[in-house]
C-alpha positions, 0 to 999 in steps of 0.5 A, a space after each residue: 119304201 127302199 132303204 135309200 128313199 128312207 134315207 132322203 126322207 129324213 131331209 123332209 122330216 119337220 124341222 129337219 131342214 130349219 135345224 140344218 139351216 141354223 148350223 149353217 147360220 152358225 158356221 158362217 158366224 163362226 168363220 166370219 168371226 174367225 176371219 175378222 178377229 184372226 185378221 186383227 191379231 194377224 195383223 199385229 203379229 205381222 207388223 211385230 214380225 215385219 218391223 220389230 227387228 231392231 232394240 228392245 221391240 225385237 222381243 215382240 218380233 221373237 215372240 210373233 215369229 215363235 207364234 205364227 211357226 207354232 200354230 201355222 205348223 201343228 194340227 188345227 184339231 190339236 188346238 181345238 182339244 187343248 183350248 177345250 180342256 185347258 181353256 177357261 171359260 168367262 161366266 158371261 159365255 157360261 150360260 144359256 144363249 141363242 137358244 144354246 144350253 150353257 155346256 154347248 156355249 162353253 164348248 162353242 167359246 172354247 172352240 172358236 177361240 181355237 179357230 181364232 188362234 190358229 186363223 191368226 197365225 195363217 192371217 199373219 204370214 199372208 199379211 206379212 206378205 202384203 207387207 212386204 209388198 208396200 214400197 219401203 219408201 212409204 215411211 219417208 213419204 208418210 214422215 214428209 207428211 208429217 205423220 208419225 209411226 203409228 199413223 203411217 202404219 195405220 193410214 197408209 202401210 196397212 191398206 196398201 197391204 191389205 189391197 195386196 192380200 184381198 184375193 188371197 184372204 178371201 181364199 182363207 175365209 173359204 178354208 176357214 168355213 171348211 175347217 170349222 167342221 173340225 169343230 164337230 169334234 167337240 159337239 158344238 152347233 155347226 153344220 157338220 156337228 148337226 149332221 152328225 147328231 141327225 146321223 146318231 137319230 137316223 134310225 128314228 128319222 128314216 122310219 127303219 129303226 136302224 141306221 143304214 149306209 145310205 143315212 151316212 151318204 145322204 146326210 153327209 152328202 147334204 153337208 157337202 152340197 151345203 159347203 159346196 154352195 158356200 165356198 163356190 159362191 165365195 170362189 166367184 167373187 174371188 176369181 172376180 177380184 182377181 180378174 179385176 185387179 189385173 185389169 186394173 193393172 193393165 190399164 194403169 200404165 195407159 192412164 198414168 201415160 
């Protein structure tokens, strides 16, 4: 058997495909949580940065601006190590869960926290762009309907801002899926970490007793294909939504007429 054939045989070993599939599942779960929780935190930051500019509320505006600039303009990998080294882990997460050891759960919590903190700063900037695209008269229109400021933001301003940023937000989901591979640096259980673990034991799986260059090529190539399939699918969705929005803008004046 050639070296390359031995490397490909790693992917056919019992349990390897399921092992990688679980890594894909954790990657997607981490990415979705990172986007959802990042969107919640990012929306609050964006609202503070956009509208808290007068009176005592300016402190919130300054804090949100500093937070966004700090996390958005520094490496994500830095915050992974900062969270892993200095962030305490709640007792709820410091135990065996989902088939993971307590150590793996601690690392997963800390790495996911870094992902959320970093992602929220990027999403906040996206939401700020959506808020700036909302007509300023929407506040007066909401007040005229009897809404208070919080209700105007919740029911009028934010829905319009989110509608403006849907394609960009989906693009951020794609970026988050790719960026989740950085978590492999702290031995979490997403796809890239599992590829690295397989590579460390490749000499056993390929039947040759040693790790070869072809093992690196095959295993990282498999990860590349998986990431490509996930992200290409999402990219198609993004392009479809962008095309739909363009058609809606073209036909809207005609319908209004």
